[in-house]
N, C-alpha and C positions, 0 to 999 in steps of 0.2 A: 426584581424581588426573588424570582425563582432561582437565579444564579446565586444570590447571596444566601438563600436558604440552603442550597446544595453545599456551598462552602462550609457553612456552619455544621451541617450533618457530617461531612467528610472529616473535618477537624475533630469532631467528637469521637470519631472512630480511630484516630491515630493513637497508637500506644506510646505513652510518655513515661520515661523512667520515673520510678517513685521518688528518686533523689531530687528531680526537677520539680516535683509537685509540692514539696515541703519548703518550709522557711529555712534560712541559714542564720544561725545565731553565732556571733563572733565573740571569742574570748581572747583578751580582756576588753576589746573595744566596746562591746555591747553589754556583757556581763563580766564581773570582776574575777570570778573563779570558775573552774571547770564544773563543779557541782551546781553553781548558780546557772551556768549555761544549760546544763542538762535539765534542771528544774524548769527552765523557761521553755523547753522544747516539748513538742507533741510528737506522737508517733508519725514517722515519715520525715521529720525535720533533721537537719544536719547542724551539729555543733562544731564549728571550725576554730581550732586553737592555734594561736600565733606561736612562733618560736619563743622559748624561754624555759627557765627552771621554775616549776610550780611547786610550792611548798605550803604547809600550814593548813588551817581549817578550810574545809570545802575544796581542797585540792588532793584529798585522799579519802579512803573509804567511799569512793564514788559509786553511786547506785543509780540505775535507770528506772527503778520502781515500775517495772513491767512495760515500759514504753520501748518500742522498736525504733530507736533513733540511731543516727550515725555520728559517732564521736571521731573526728578526723583532725589530724595535725596538718598544718599548712606545708611544712617542709620536711617531715620525716622524723624518725626517732633520735637521730644524732643531735638534733637541736630542739627537741620538744620533750622535756624530761619531767616526769612526776617523781619528785624526791620525797619519799614518805617520812624520812627522818625517824624511822622506827626504833633505832638504837637509843635515842634519847627518850622517846615516849612510844611504847609498843603500839603499832598500828599496821594497817594494810592498805593497798592501793585501791582495789575495786571489790565490790560485793554485787554480783549479778545473780539474783536469786528470786526473781518474781515472774518467772514464766516467759522471759524474753525469747524470741525465736532467732533464726539465722539472719533476719533482717536487722537485728541489733548488732552494730558493727563498732569495733574499737580498732583504729587504724593509725599506726605511725607514731607510737610513743615509746620512750624508755621508761620502765618502771623499776625504780631502784630503792634500796635501803629500807625495804619492808622488814619488820621484825615482830614476831608474835611469840608468846609463851603458852597461850591457850588458843583453841580454835584450829584453823587450818588455812593454808594459802596466804603467806605473808605478802605476796604481790597481788594476787587475785583469787577470790573465792567465787566459784560458779556452782550454784545449787538449783536444781529444778529449772534450768534454763539452758538455752542452746545458742549462745552468741557466736558471731564470727569475729575472730581476732587475727589481724594480719599486720605484717611489717612492724612488729613490736620487738623490743629488747627487754628481757627480764634479767637484771643483773644485781648481784650482791643483796639478795633477799634471803632471810633466815627465819626458820622456826627453831626455837630452843626452849627446853624445859627440863627441870629435875623431877617433875611430878606428874607428867602427862605423856601420852603418845604425841609425837611430833610428826606432822604430815604435810608435805607440799611446801618446800622452801619458797618456791615462786608462785605456784598455782595449785589449787585443790579443786577437784571436780566431783560432784555427787549428783546422780539422777538428772543428768543433762546430756545434750548431744552437741557440744561445741566443736568448732573447727579452727585450727591454728594453721596459718599459712605464712611462710617466709618470716618466721619468728626465731629469735636467738635466745637461748637460756644459758647464761654464763655466770659461773661462780655463785650459784645458789646452794643453800645448805639446810639440812635438817640435822639437829644435834640434841641427843638426850645426854644430859650431864649429871643425872642423879646417881644413886648408889645401885649397883647391880645386886641381884637380878632386878631389872627395871622395866621400862616401857620401850616401845619400838620407835625407831626413826625410819620413816618410809617416804621415798620420793624426794631426793635432793632438789630437783627442779619441779617435778609434777607428781601429784598423788591423785589417784582416781578410785572411785567405788560406785558400782551400780550405774555405770554411765556408758555412753556410746560416743567415742571421740576420735577425731582425725587430726593428724599432723602431716602437713605437706611442705616439703622444702624447708624444714626447720633444723637448726643446729643446737646440739646440747654439748656444752664444753665446760669441763672443770667443775662439775657439780658433785656434791658429796652427801652421803647418808651415813652418819657416824653416831656412836653411843658408847658410853662407859660400859666396859665389859663386852663390847662387840654386839651391837643391836641394830645396825644400820642395814637397810635393804633398799635396792633400787637407787643407785647413785644418781641417775638422771630421772628415771620414771619408775614408779612402783604403784601397785594397786591390785584390786580384785573385782570379780563379778561383773565384768564389763566387756564391751566390744571395742577393740582398738585397731586403728589402721595407721601405719607409718609408710610414707612414700617419699623418696628422694630426700631423705634426712641424713644427718651425720651425728654420731656419738663419739666424742673425742675427749679422752682423758678424764672420764668420770670415775667415781670410786665409792664403794661401800665397804664398811669394815666387817660385814658378815656375808651377805649374799647379793648377787646381781649388781655388779659394778655399773652396768649401763642400764638395762631394762629388766625388771622383775615383775611377775604377775602370777595370779592364781585364779582358777575358776573363770577364765575369760576366753574369748574368741579373738585371736590376734592375727593380723596379716602385716607382714613387713616386706616392702618392695624397694629395690634400688637404693639401699641404705648402707652406710659405712659404719662399722664399729671398730675403732682403733684406739689402742692404749687405754682401754678401760680396765679396772682392777677391782677384784673382790678379795676380802681377807679369807674367805672360805670357799664359796661355791659360785659358779657362774660368773666368770670375769666380764663377759659381755651381756649374756642373756640367761635368765632362769625362768623356765616355764613349768608351772605346777598345776596339775589337774585341769588342763586347758587344751584347746585346739590351737595349732600354730601352723601358719604357712609362711615360708621364707623364700622369696623369689629374687634372684639377681642381686645378692648382697655380698659385701666383702667384709670379712672379719680379719683384722691384722693386729698382732702385737698385744693382744689382751692377756690378762693374767688372773689366775685363781688357783688355790690348792687343788680344787676339783673342777675341771672343765674351764680352761681359759676361754674357750669360745662359748659353747652353749651347754647348759645343764638342763636335761629334759626329764621332769618328774611326771611324765604323762605318756600316753601312747598314740595320740592322734596328731601326728606330726608329718608335714611334707616340706622338704627342703630341696629346692631346685635351683640350678645354675648359680651356685653360691661357692665362694672361696672362704675357707677357714685356714689361715696360714700363720705360722711363726708365733703362736701363742708363747709368751715369755715364761709363763708358769701354768702347768695344767695341760691336759690334752685338748684335742679339738672339740670333741663332743663326749658327754657322759650321760648315760641313760640310767636313772635310778630304778625305774620299773622297766623290765626287759620285755616290751611288747612287740608285736609283729606289725604294728601300725605306724612305725617310725620309718619313713620312706625317704631316701635320697636319690635324686636323679641329676645327672650332668653337674656334679659338684666335685670340687677339688679340695681335699684335706691334705696339707703338706707342711712339714717343718715345725710342727707343734711340739713343744718340749716334752709334754707328757704322752705323746703318741697321736697317731692320725686315725687310721681305720682299725683301732684296737678294741673298741667296745663290742661285746657280743651282739648288741642290738643292731649294729651297723656293719660289722666286719664282713659278713657274707655279701654285702652289697658292693664292695670294692671290686672294680673291674667289670661291672655290669651297669646297664642303664646309663652309660656315659660317665660313670664315676671314676675319678683318677686320683693319683697322688704324684704330682709333678710341680716343680718350682714354677709359680705363676709369672715370674719375671716382671715385677712391678717396675715402673720407670725410675722411681726414687723413693722407695718406701721409708728410708731413714729421714728423708726430707719431707715426708708427708704426701708424696705424689703416688697414689695407688692406681693410676692409669697403667695399662698393660703395654709392654714392649710388643712391637709388631710380630716378634717370633714367639710370643707367649702361647703355651698350650691352651690358654683360656680365651685367646682372641677368636673371634667368630670363624676366621679362615682356618684355624688350626685345631679347634675344639673337636671332640668326638662327633661322629656323624649325627646330625639331627639336633645337636645341642645349641648351636649359636653361641652368643656371648655368655661367658661364665664370669660372674662378678658384677659389681655395681658400675664400673667404669670401663669404657672401651679403650682401644689402642690410643696411646698418647705420645709414643716415642719410638725410636728405631727407624730403620730404613731398609730398602731393598738394595741389592747389589747395583742395579742400574742407577738408582738415585745417588749412590755413594760417589759415582764418577763425576757428578755435576753439582754436588752440594757444596756451598761455601762453608768454611769451618765455623763452628759456633764459638762465641767468645765467652769470657768470664762474666759472672754476674754476682754482685754483692749489694745487699741493702745497707744504706748508710746509717740509719737509726732504727733499732728494733727493740721495743715496740715503736711503731710509727703512729703519730697523732695527726689525723686529718689527711695528710699527704704522705705517701711512701716514695722515697727517693732511692734510686738504684745507680750504682757505679757499673758501667759497662764499656765494652769496646765495640761499638756497633759495626755491623757488616751489612752491606746492601742486601736487602731481601729478608733480613731477620725480622722477628716480631717478638714483643714482650707481651706475654699472656698472663692474665690474673684469674686465678681460680678460687672459688669457695672451697671450704674443707670437704664439702660433699662431692667435689669434683666438677661442679658446674662452671663453665667458662663465663665470666661476667664482663671482661674487657680485653681488648687486643690493641696494642700500640705498634704501629709499623715504624721501623727504625731505618733511616736513610743514610746514616753515617755522619761523621763530623762532630759529634758530641760524645763526651765520656759519661754524661749523666742524663738520666731521664726521670721525670716525676709522674707518678700516677695519682691523679686527684679523683677519688671515688665520688659517685653521685650522692645526693642527699639521702637517697633511700638505701645506701649500702650500710649494713650493720657492722658494728665493731665485732672483732673476733679473729680467728686464725685464717690466714689466706696463703696462697702459694703463687709465686711468680715463676714463670718459665721463659727463658730466652731461647727462642727456637729458630733454627734455619730449616731448610727443607730436608736436611738429613740428620741433624743432631739437636740435642737440647740440654740445658742445664737449668737447675731450679733452686729456689730458696724459699724457706718457710718464714713468714713474719706475722706479727700480731698488729692489727689495726685498732687503735684506741679512738674513742669519740673525740670530736674536735674540741 
């Protein structure tokens, strides 16, 4: 009896994950709709959703009603789709607004075709709540109006502290189409106010903030009065017709780490970033090919700025950085401003910093910037071995191509690489001439390596079949030997 009692006591002390303590409710096996599954769940339960396209009543405007539950897809966002059908009848995907905490999880869904003319967040509204959102795709969600401000094409956040991890925001839009002067369109993908939010390993691609007469701000993200953290993210091809093609904010505390801004565009100011009356830290980021009449890279309307180990290069329109208020608290260290159409170290607020604190103006020597590969050549002045003393890596991505003289004598020649269908749906097929020892590598737009296929020769074609958790979007394939590489950019569509 004593032994049995001791076993019971020990088992009671073992820490069991919360997800194992709750019930699992399956949709549609046990409950017919997603909302019905959520309604049947208690705090700590998991609602597990089978693959499928979910439409209609109780598969949109989903609310947790204050319960910290886990809403989880079985097989990931490519095969588990919430289709709001908002263009037929305006509506949104989620309303999380009853004090939910980080233990409330939404994991592995595509949220598409939300449309609203009033309110905010056509894909998801978060208010006074702090959910965890991960492995989700928000695509083709719109806010549009002729009579109201339009905010958050995909997501709108107010008075909460949500976290988004490994999410993609593709082709979302805010659009004011009334008579000018009119209302504002803010946050093509995400709008925030009075919030504290984090984005980790997220991609923002081809989102827009537009309005009649030019009233769009924050092509991907826009908002005010908040705390915002971005790490290991990528902003690619977002646009606003007035200001901040990528990211725009005011009255906020913002930290941006290891993030890429490429080919974002504004009709007036801040092609990639506009910071107003805010604090901003930018660490190990790469800005490439952004465009605006004023500041293709960053427009700084504030004086509390620290930019470190960052590249701002080849802005297609506008200079690297523009300071609207010429303060002494705009500090750059170990940063490279080069090749920007409107000038590099030309603004009075930064001009005196060129040549000191590791600041340079040299060609960063990207591997294949035109093809979207912003890794550094081994001889780049931004590579850790070549950067100014004490700087280490400058930019978001490390060395990804090039070779030493010793390697050149033993490296097999790299062959050609061509994708057969672009965009690719489900599986990407490549035409190659394999050489023993080569590898085909697949990268996210953020530069993160996600797959590597070894090629042993004998075949002229190879297929890459992404995992179920791989999100649609822009990817890069590189055919690499030990000495050279060639690359190709392609778009992956859902299966």
